N, C-alpha and C positions, 0 to 999 in steps of 0.2 A: 558502200562497203557492207558486206554481209555480217550481221551480228548474231552469233549463235548463243542460245541460252545455256551457257556452260554452267551457270549456277545450279540449274536443275540437274544437269548431268552429274556434277560433283556430289550433290545431295543424295542422288540415287545410289551412287557408288559407295558413299559413306554409310548409308543405311544397309545396303545389301552385301557389301564386302565381296564382290565377285573376284574370282581368280584371274579372269580375263574378260575383255569386252570387245565388241565390234561396233563400227560406225559406218553409216553410208548416207548418201544424199544425192540430189540431182547433179548431173555432170558439171555444170557451171559453178557449183558450190564445193567441189572436191578439194581445191586448195585450202579452203577454210576448214573443211573437215579434217584434213591432214594436220593442221595447226592444233585443232582440238584434241586429236589423238595424241599428239606430242605432249600437250599440256597434261593429259590424263596420265601418261607414262611417267612424266617428271614428278607429278604430284602424288601418285599412288603406287608407283613402282610395279605396275601390272602391264601385261601386253594389251595393246589397243590396236586391233586390226581394222584397217580401212578397206571395206568391201568396195572395190573400184569398178565393179560391173554397173551398168546403167540401172537406175531405179526410177521408174516412171511415176510412182505414186503409191497409194496405200494398197493397191492390188499387186504390187511388185516390190515387196519389202526385202527379199532375199534373206529371210530368216533361216532358210535351209543352209545357206552359206555360213551363217553364224554358228549353226549347230554342228556343221562339219568341222569347223575350227575349234569346237569346244568352248566357244565364247558364251558365258552365262547370261549376258545381257547384250541386246542389240539396240543401239540408239539410231533411229531413222530421223535424219535431220532435214528440216525444211519443208516437210509436207504437213504443215499445221492443220489439225482437224479439231473437231469439237469433242475430243476425248483424249485422255493422256496416253492410252495404250490400245493396241488392237488385238494383241494376243499375249499370252504369258511371256514375260521377260522381253517384250518388244515395246520400247517407249518412243513416243513421237515427240521430238524436240523442236521447239520453235526456232526459226532463223529468219530474221527480218532484214530487209535492205533499207538503209537509212538515206537513200537518194531522195532529193527534194523534188516534189511534184508542183511546187508553187508556180513556176514559170509556165509549164505546159498546161496546168489547170486553168490559168488565166487565158491562154490561147483558146482552149476548148470552150470556155465561157463566151468568148467573142463569137465563135462559130455557132453555138447552140443557144444563144440568149433567147428567152421566150419559149423554149422547148421544155418538155418533161422527159427526164432520162432515168434509166435504171443504171445505178453505179455498182459495178462489181469488180472483183480483182482475184488474183491467185494468192497462194499462201504467203509469199514474201512481202506483200504490201498491205496486208490486212491492218497493220498498225497505223496506216496513214489514211484510211477511208474517211474518218471523221474530218480531218483537216482539209482534204480535197472537197468533201461535201460542203464545207463552210465556204470555201473559195467560190465554188460554182453557184451556191445559193446567194451569196453576196453580190454576184454579178448577173443575176436575172435568170438563172437556170433552176428549174424545179427538180429536185432529186428524190428518187425513190430507192430504198435499199430493201430488197426482199429478205424474208426470214430464211435462215438455214434449216436444213433437214438432214437427219442422220449424221453423217460425218461433217457436213458443211456448216461453217459459221455463217452468220448473216452477211450477205454480200459476197460470199465466196463461191467460186465455181472451180470444178475440175475439168479435165479434157472431155469427160463423158457424163458429167453431172451438172445440171443447170437449174436446180430447184429455186434459188432466190430470184433469178431473172424470170423464170416462168411464172412465179407468183405474182409479179407486177407487170407482166407483159402487156396486159390489156389497159394499163394505166399510163403507158409511156409512149413517146415518139421514137426513141432510139435507146441503144445500149452504149454505155461508155465503160471500157475495160481499162483499169489501171495496171500498167506494166508494159512489157515489151513483147509479150507472147502473142503472135498471130495464131498460134495453135489453139490457145484457149479462146481467143476472140472469135475465130472463125466458127468454132463449135457453138459458141454463144449465138452468133448470127443465124446459124442453121436451125438451132433448136427453137428460137423465138420468132424467126422470120421478121426480124426488125433490123433497120440500119444499125451498124455497129462500128464504133470508133475505138481505136487504141490510143490511150493516153501514155505516150512513151517519154519518160523523163530522161532517158539516156541520150536520145537524139533530139530532145526538146521539140517533138512534133506530134501532131494529131493525125492518125492514119485512118482512112475509111477502108475497112476490110470486107465490106458487103459484097463487092464484086468478086473478090477472091473466094469467099464462102460460096457464092453462087456457082463458081467454077467447080468447087469440090462437090457440090450437090449434083451438077450435071454429070460429072464423072461417076459418082456413086450410083446414080439412076441408070446410066448406060450399062454399068456392070450388072445391075439387076436384070435388065432386059436381055443381055447376052447370056446370063445364067439360065434364063427361062428356056433357052434353046438347048440346054445341056441334057444329056442322057445319064451321065455318071457324075456323082458328086462325092467329094471328100469332105468330111466334117471334122474339123480340127478342134480338139480340146487343148487349152493352154495349160502348161505345167507350172506356171508361177502361182504362188499361194492363193492370190485373190482372183485367179483366172480359171480355176478348175470348174467350169460350168457343165458338168456331165449331164445334168438334168435337161438343160437346153439342147445339148448335142443330141441326146436320145430322142427328144421331142421332134427336132427337125428330121432326124432319121425316119421316124415313124410317118411323119406327114409327107415327106418326099416319096417314100415307098408307096403310100396310098395313091400318089400321082403317077406311079409307074416308073419312078427313077431308081437307079442302082446306086447304093450308098456304101461307102467304106469309111471307117472311123480311123482317125489319126490323133496323135498327141505330139506337141512340140513345145519347147521352151521359148524359142525365138522363131517367129513366123516370118520368114523372108522369102523373096522370090527365088533366091539361090537354093534354099532348102526344098521348096515346092517343085523345083525342076527335077529333083530326084524321084518324084512320085509319078508313075506312069499310068496311063489309062483313065485319067480323071479329066472331065471337061470343065468343071467349075468347083470351087471350094466355098465352104461356109466355116468361118472361124468364130468361136464363141468366147475368145479370150479378151481382147481389147477392141472396141469398135473403131478406134482411131487407126489401127493397123490397116483397115480396109479403106478408109476415106483419105488417108494422108500418104499412101505409098503406091508405087507402080508395080503391077504384077502382069505376067504374060497372060494369065487366065483370070476370069472373074474370081475375086475373093471377097465374099460378102460378110458383113458384120451381122449381129443379131437383128437390128432394125431393118437392114436390107433383106435379110432372110425372111423376116415376117412379111415384107412387101412382096418378095418373090412368091411366097405361098398365095398371096392375094391375086397376083397376076395369073398364076396357074389355075386359080378358081374363077378367073374373069371378074375380079373385084377391083375397085378403085384404090390407088396407092397414094393419093394426095396426102401431103403432110406427114409422111412416114418418119421423118426425122424430127418433127416438132413435138417432142416428148421430153420430159425433164431428166430422164436417165436413159442413156442409149444401151441398156442391157435388158 
């Protein structure tokens, strides 16, 4: 069950006395966000809007939606970070899952006894890192938990940020990701180039995602080499708050034009294959919004992320692209 930190929400409302508020969170958490919105309206008698569009993380808060509604405060729920707010009137609210890891942690210890592992998780399970660490260490597994950086808490990763795992990469044999998300775990495997296991408490199983991650890397690399044959490029700036990387877009435009390529600039809120099909005369795209758009989706034409685009420039200059994804932040 997801437990939302309603106490903090109520305290902020009591202190600031907003006329209306908005709330959002990951798709799987929306039913609980609805309950919290109802509790706010019943307790304070003010409108509480649930922003039901997808929110992928701190780069995708939809604070613009809250502003359009006239909501004076936006509570982004479930993307726990190492700071209480990201921008004025946007508050990051913890939401933890109280599912037990005891059984699956014991299974993991049997598999990895005698190994040294990096233990990491996503926002929903940060509250259980210490208990899982204890189970693993009591059963013969040596555990390292890397320090957080910027937004990240110790032992926390996002889909495109892996600082804690990268800090201890050279000290460990494998990564163990607490949660159900192959999305986070595969990025972890790619960035560290280490065997990576998912500690899934919902299905009570330990999954090896290393092969899946390698498949994603092969697909990403193939897109880079296909893009190297392109003559015309579309460079896409994301329109979500944390994805407006115009500096990177203009840098890639300049560098590609030096290589004799023709470049056109685009901007999109949601970068999908269907939207890109409307754009004609483009051989390949570079999007500087979210790197996982490129690695985790299927497109008719090459659509490169920032790390892939940097690798493309190296190919065009006849340089080596080994380890192009083995960086702590894919931006």
